[in-house]
PLY file of the C-alpha trace (Angstrom):
ply
format ascii 1.0
element vertex 146
property float x
property float y
property float z
element edge 145
property int vertex1
property int vertex2
end_header
-2.30 21.21 68.31
0.74 19.16 68.28
3.71 19.61 67.09
5.11 17.21 63.79
8.36 16.05 64.29
11.09 16.91 61.93
11.73 12.67 60.56
8.06 12.35 60.33
7.77 14.23 57.81
10.62 13.70 55.27
9.07 10.02 55.81
5.66 11.03 54.31
6.82 12.65 51.26
9.26 10.51 49.89
8.83 8.59 46.78
6.04 11.19 45.74
7.86 13.38 43.26
9.39 10.02 41.52
5.53 8.90 41.31
5.61 12.40 40.08
7.76 11.86 37.58
6.70 8.68 36.45
2.66 10.33 35.91
3.56 12.42 34.00
6.10 10.11 31.60
3.62 8.48 31.30
1.42 11.06 30.00
3.48 12.12 27.81
4.44 8.90 26.11
0.60 8.48 25.60
0.46 12.10 23.13
3.25 10.92 21.50
1.68 7.99 20.48
-1.54 10.07 19.82
0.92 12.26 17.44
2.97 8.80 16.04
-0.88 7.49 15.26
-1.20 10.62 13.24
1.57 11.00 11.24
1.01 7.79 10.62
-2.81 8.63 9.05
-1.93 11.02 7.77
1.14 10.00 5.95
-1.65 6.83 4.52
-3.87 9.81 3.08
-1.49 11.53 1.31
-0.77 8.71 -0.28
-4.52 7.85 -1.06
-4.71 11.33 -2.55
-1.76 10.89 -4.83
-3.00 7.12 -5.85
-6.64 9.45 -7.02
-5.35 11.90 -8.64
-3.05 9.91 -10.85
-5.93 7.35 -11.41
-7.97 11.28 -12.27
-4.89 12.22 -14.64
-5.08 8.68 -16.40
-8.44 9.07 -17.17
-9.68 12.63 -18.38
-5.68 11.94 -20.39
-7.46 8.75 -22.37
-11.23 10.89 -22.59
-9.10 13.92 -24.23
-7.28 11.47 -26.46
-10.87 9.58 -27.36
-12.62 13.39 -27.92
-9.83 13.71 -30.31
-10.38 10.50 -32.06
-11.86 9.79 -35.34
-15.48 8.38 -33.98
-15.63 6.11 -36.82
-12.74 4.11 -35.32
-12.17 5.01 -31.59
-14.34 2.15 -30.53
-12.03 -0.07 -32.05
-8.45 1.75 -31.08
-9.57 2.12 -27.92
-12.40 -0.09 -26.96
-10.41 -2.82 -23.97
-9.15 -5.10 -24.15
-7.56 -5.44 -27.52
-7.42 -1.79 -28.70
-4.38 -1.04 -30.26
-4.66 2.22 -28.42
-6.02 1.09 -25.77
-3.07 -0.76 -25.09
-0.82 1.89 -25.74
-2.63 3.33 -22.81
-2.86 0.60 -20.43
1.31 0.67 -20.52
0.95 3.41 -19.24
-1.68 2.52 -16.25
0.10 -0.45 -15.85
3.98 0.55 -15.27
5.68 3.70 -15.94
6.64 6.46 -13.67
2.17 8.04 -13.27
1.66 3.76 -12.82
-1.28 2.82 -9.88
0.18 0.21 -8.05
-1.61 -3.24 -8.75
-2.81 -2.43 -12.05
-1.33 -4.49 -13.67
-2.89 -7.60 -11.60
-5.62 -9.45 -13.34
-8.63 -8.15 -11.33
-7.50 -4.52 -11.39
-6.88 -4.05 -15.39
-8.25 -0.53 -16.64
-11.45 -1.07 -19.07
-13.01 1.59 -21.11
-15.94 0.68 -22.81
-18.14 2.22 -24.97
-22.23 2.20 -25.42
-25.15 4.42 -26.55
-25.95 5.69 -30.20
-22.63 5.41 -32.66
-20.17 4.78 -29.14
-20.68 8.61 -28.07
-20.79 7.54 -24.18
-17.88 5.82 -22.35
-16.76 4.71 -19.30
-13.33 4.48 -17.82
-12.90 1.90 -14.78
-9.13 2.09 -13.05
-8.42 0.15 -10.35
-5.73 -0.11 -8.05
-4.48 -1.24 -5.10
-1.52 0.15 -2.43
1.52 -2.21 -1.03
0.18 -3.10 2.57
-3.96 -2.70 1.62
-5.86 -5.29 1.16
-8.52 -2.94 -0.30
-8.61 -2.79 -3.80
-9.72 1.39 -4.80
-10.87 2.23 -7.81
-12.09 5.49 -10.44
-14.53 5.41 -12.91
-15.88 8.28 -15.66
-18.24 7.83 -17.22
-18.24 10.62 -20.11
-20.30 12.03 -23.25
-18.14 12.05 -25.90
-19.05 14.84 -29.37
0 1
1 2
2 3
3 4
4 5
5 6
6 7
7 8
8 9
9 10
10 11
11 12
12 13
13 14
14 15
15 16
16 17
17 18
18 19
19 20
20 21
21 22
22 23
23 24
24 25
25 26
26 27
27 28
28 29
29 30
30 31
31 32
32 33
33 34
34 35
35 36
36 37
37 38
38 39
39 40
40 41
41 42
42 43
43 44
44 45
45 46
46 47
47 48
48 49
49 50
50 51
51 52
52 53
53 54
54 55
55 56
56 57
57 58
58 59
59 60
60 61
61 62
62 63
63 64
64 65
65 66
66 67
67 68
68 69
69 70
70 71
71 72
72 73
73 74
74 75
75 76
76 77
77 78
78 79
79 80
80 81
81 82
82 83
83 84
84 85
85 86
86 87
87 88
88 89
89 90
90 91
91 92
92 93
93 94
94 95
95 96
96 97
97 98
98 99
99 100
100 101
101 102
102 103
103 104
104 105
105 106
106 107
107 108
108 109
109 110
110 111
111 112
112 113
113 114
114 115
115 116
116 117
117 118
118 119
119 120
120 121
121 122
122 123
123 124
124 125
125 126
126 127
127 128
128 129
129 130
130 131
131 132
132 133
133 134
134 135
135 136
136 137
137 138
138 139
139 140
140 141
141 142
142 143
143 144
144 145
């Protein structure tokens, strides 16, 4: 076997540590980018969940009001778009602390439709559109009033 002179091993090893460091930084950067992407998706999902919860709360609030309202006048009071009680509820949906984003747009206005015998079935539809989101979300609930 031939002995390798000391000077030759240094020449072969030069730059390996820098290359290893660059590869480690690259792998670390990919991990950080993945973490940032996951965090962004988590914030988006939390916002969407908040809006769905607000929509469910607003719809269930209206249904509770309908259950205690006078059965003979509730269709005219709460029927969209001109019922007086409906207009007050619509104001809560489109503005205020529990308002849904984009619910005030013409295409996203909430609706309440009565049907069935003596207007005992009601269909409530809420639509919203979050900022920087092109998709319109909706919450629909149909129930029978007693």
